[in-house]
N, C-alpha and C positions, 0 to 999 in steps of 0.2 A: 231576278233581282231588279225590280223596277227602279227607275229613278223619279222619285216623287217631285212634284213641282217645286216644293219649297228647298228640294236638295240640289236643284239643277244649278244654282251659282256656285256652290262649294265643290260639287263634282266637277265642273268645268275646270276649276283651278287644280283640283288633284289629278284629272286626266292630263292636263298640260304638263304637270310634273312628271308625270309617268312618261310621257312622250319625250321630255327632255332628259329622262333618266335622273332626275332629282329624287332620290330615294334615300329618306333620312333614316338614321340608326333607330330612332324612337320617335312615334307620333302619339298626339293625346288629342281625342275627340272630346268636345264638351258639347253635350246635347241632352234635352229631356227624353226620356224613354218614349214620350208620344210622338217624337219627330223623326222616328224610325232610324237610329243611328246605326242599328245592325246591318240594315240594308246598304247604307254608305260604305260600311267596313267591308262587308262582303264582296261589294262591287269593286272596291279598290284592291282587296286581295286576290280577286279573279282576274283583274287587269293586270297585276303586277306579275301573277303566275302563268299566265296564258302563254302557250308555245308559239301561237300565230300572230299575236298583235302584241304592241308595246303598251297599250293603255286600256284596250277594250276586251273583255272576255269573247272569245271566237263562239265558245259554246259547245264546240265539238271535237276539240283536242283532248288528248289524254287527261292533261291537267285539269281542264274544264270539267271532265266527265268525274274525275275524282273529287273536285271541290263540291260538285252537285251532290255526290253520295257521300260527302263528309268524311272523306277517306283518304285525304291527300297526305301522304308521309312527311311533308316539310312545313305543313301548316296546323298549329296546336292552338286549342282554345282553353284558358284557365279558367274554370268557373267554379263557383263554392261547392262543396261536397253536398251530398244529399243530406237534408236536415241541419245544415250549418249555413250560417250567415256570413261569415267571414273567409277570406283567403288566407290558408296556413302558410307559415314559413317553408312547409315542406313541399308544397305546391310551387312556390316560387322557385325553390332549390331545382327542381324538376325542370323548371322552364328554362333556368339558366344552364342547364345541362344540354337540353335542346337547342340553345343558341349557339354551342361551340361544337356540336356534331356536324359532321359532313351532310351537305344536301344530296338526297337520293336522285335528284334530277339535276345536279350540278349548277343549281341556280339559288334562287333566295330561299331562306328559312324565315316563316313569319310566326310570332306568337303573339295571340290577341288575348288580353285581357279586359273583357267587356265590363266588368264592375270593379274597376281599378280602385275605388274608393273603400273597397272591403277588404283589402289588404291590412293584416294587424301590423302593429310596429315593427315586429320582426320580420315579417314578410316584404313590407316596404323598404326595410334597410337591405335586406337580400338583394332585392330587385336594384336598388341604388347603386350598388357595387357593380353590378354587370352595366348599367347605363353608363357609368363613369368611363368605362372603356369597352364599348359596344363592339362584340365581334363583327367581322367583316361580313357581308352578304347576309345579315340577319336583320330584320324589321321588327321591333316591339311596337304594337298598337294597342294603346290603352284608350277607355273611354269611361266617360264618368258624367253625372248628371251635374256636378259641382267641384271643379278644378280644386276649391278651398279646402277639400276634405283630403288632398294628397299632400304628400311632403313638399313644400318649395322646392326642394333640390331636385325631387322627381320632375317637377313641372319645368323647372329649368334646362332639363336635359332633354326634353321632348319638344317637337314641333307642333305647337298647338293650333287646331283648328276649332273654330266655334259656329255650331250651326244654329241660326236664328230662326226664332219663331216667326211662322210666316204672318202675314195680315190677318186679321179677324175674318175679312171678306174670302179671302183664298181659303181659309180653313173650312167656312162654312159651305163655301160653294163646291170644294173638293168632296167634302163628306157627303153633301145632298146628292152629289154626281154618283158616288158609289153606290148609295143607297135607293137612288132613283126617287127620292121623297125629299121635301123641305126640312131642313134640320133647324128646331128653334135655336134663337141665340143663346139662350142660357144654358142651352147643353154643352155648347162649345165653351162658353164662360167657365163653367164649372169643371172644364179639362184645359183651361188656361190656353185655349185655342192651339191645343196640339192635335193636329188632325187624327193620327191613328188612335189617340187617347179618347177623341171625340167620337170617333167611328165605333169603338168597341162600347163607349158608354151607352150609345143608342142600340146596337145590335144585341148586347147583354141585358137591356131593360133595367140598367143602373138608375133610371129617372125615377123608378118605382122605390127603389132603396133610398134615393135622396128625399122622396117625398115622406116616406116612412119615419126618417130621421128627424127630418125638420118638424113634422107633425109631433113626434115624441118631446123634441126641445121645446117648442112652442107651449105644448101642454105643461112642460116643467116649469118654464119661467113664469106662466100664469096660475101655477098653483102656490103651496104655501113653502115650497122650495126645500123641502125635507125628504121627499121620497125619489131617490134618483134610479130606482129599479126599472122603471119602463123604458127610460132613455138608456141605459147601460144595456140593458136586455137587447133593444133595438140595434143598438152599436154593433153588439158582439154577434148578433144574429144575421146581419146583413154580410153577403159575400164579399163585399168590397174591403180592402185593407182598412184598418182603422186611421191610418195615417190620410188615406184618401178622403174618408168621411169627416175627419177633423179639418181636412182643407175646405171641403164644403162649407162646413160651419163658419170657417174664417172669411170665405168669400161671402157669406150671408151676413155676417157681422159687419164686415166693411161695407157693403151695400148698405145697410142699415145707417151706418155712419154719413153716408152721402144724403139718404132721405132724411135725417135728424137736422141737416144743414139747409133742407129745402132744395138740394140738388136733383134735377131731372133724373130719376132712376128708371126710365122706361127701358133702358138697355141693360139694367141690373137683374137680379134676382127677383121675381115677382114677390116672394114672402119677406122682402128686405123690410117693408113698410110696416108688417106685423109687428117686426121686432123693434122698429123704431117708435111704435106706440107704447113699448114698456120702457125703454132706457133713453135717457139722454145722451147727447153726443160723447161728454166726457166719460161717462160709464161704459159706453160702446168702445171708445178707443182703448180704455183700460182693460176691457174683457178681451178685445181683439188682441192686444200684445200680450196678455197671459196666455191665451190660447196658442199664440205662435211660440211662445216658449215652451210650453207643454208638448207641442207637436215635436218641436227640436229635441226636447229631452228624451221622448219617446223613441225618436230616430237614432240618437247617439247611444243610447242604452237599452237595447230591446229586451234586456232582461226584468225592466221594471215592471210593477204591477199596474198594468193599464187601467183595470177597473177602480183602483183606489184613486190613482192620480186624476183620473176623470171625473171621479166623484168630488175630488177635493175643488177641481176647477168649478163644476156646476155649483156648488156650495159656496164658490165665491161671488157668484152672480147677484146673490141677494144683498 
């Protein structure tokens, strides 16, 4: 469980808290997935549970071995069940039961909820009741990309830690070092300079998917604007999630806004100038805002008809 360069500052503070035995009943980690919050949580749990050290996992005690095998009886992860996107109230009730059980090692019990924003309302309220009167020697560790998606009352009962995005240069340098080759600026930009996301973007060949999507988009806006089939087919055929691809489009339109204002876009996406040739600034601003609203709608209500909603957005470009 490496401590990535951008995690060093926050890990140093967490490690110091472990040394001082400042252990809150509930913690909330706010971090984008591409910043490796899982690594941070795993290291904290290992440091907390290690039998030979107060803050760092020794790597060879019985507890460390159990954690490496994902078999520690006092550490529980609450994840969405297969083919389901939300955490149910039954899962949280089970977590609440674990919280009051006796520790098999006579130490802490840890309950990790990596995607806490996926709790449905009933699940969130069930957790809240436990956090109001947290059991002794039990730690809840929640993480989310956006704390605003959690109940304010849950946030208020947690010690909140925010993982900051590293500088653009740190992201590019780290990914380039990992790959042994220079990483283009626009690859990191498409991943919001999140190092892990950028690494996977390059390794998995997502750049080709981006190029296919943008080619289909440019073809659509330069056509009569009636046939959305090519763009929709490309969007759904790509391996990347629809939300990620719509974010690519948002970044492209954002860059096109800058280009339309005459701002130097050498550090933007290369295709932005093509979009700026078609639309003026005001139109680009409107389309960017409507795309952001569409993306949020699809995220909040995953059961909606993606193809229909995206097609409606495309028709609005004319």
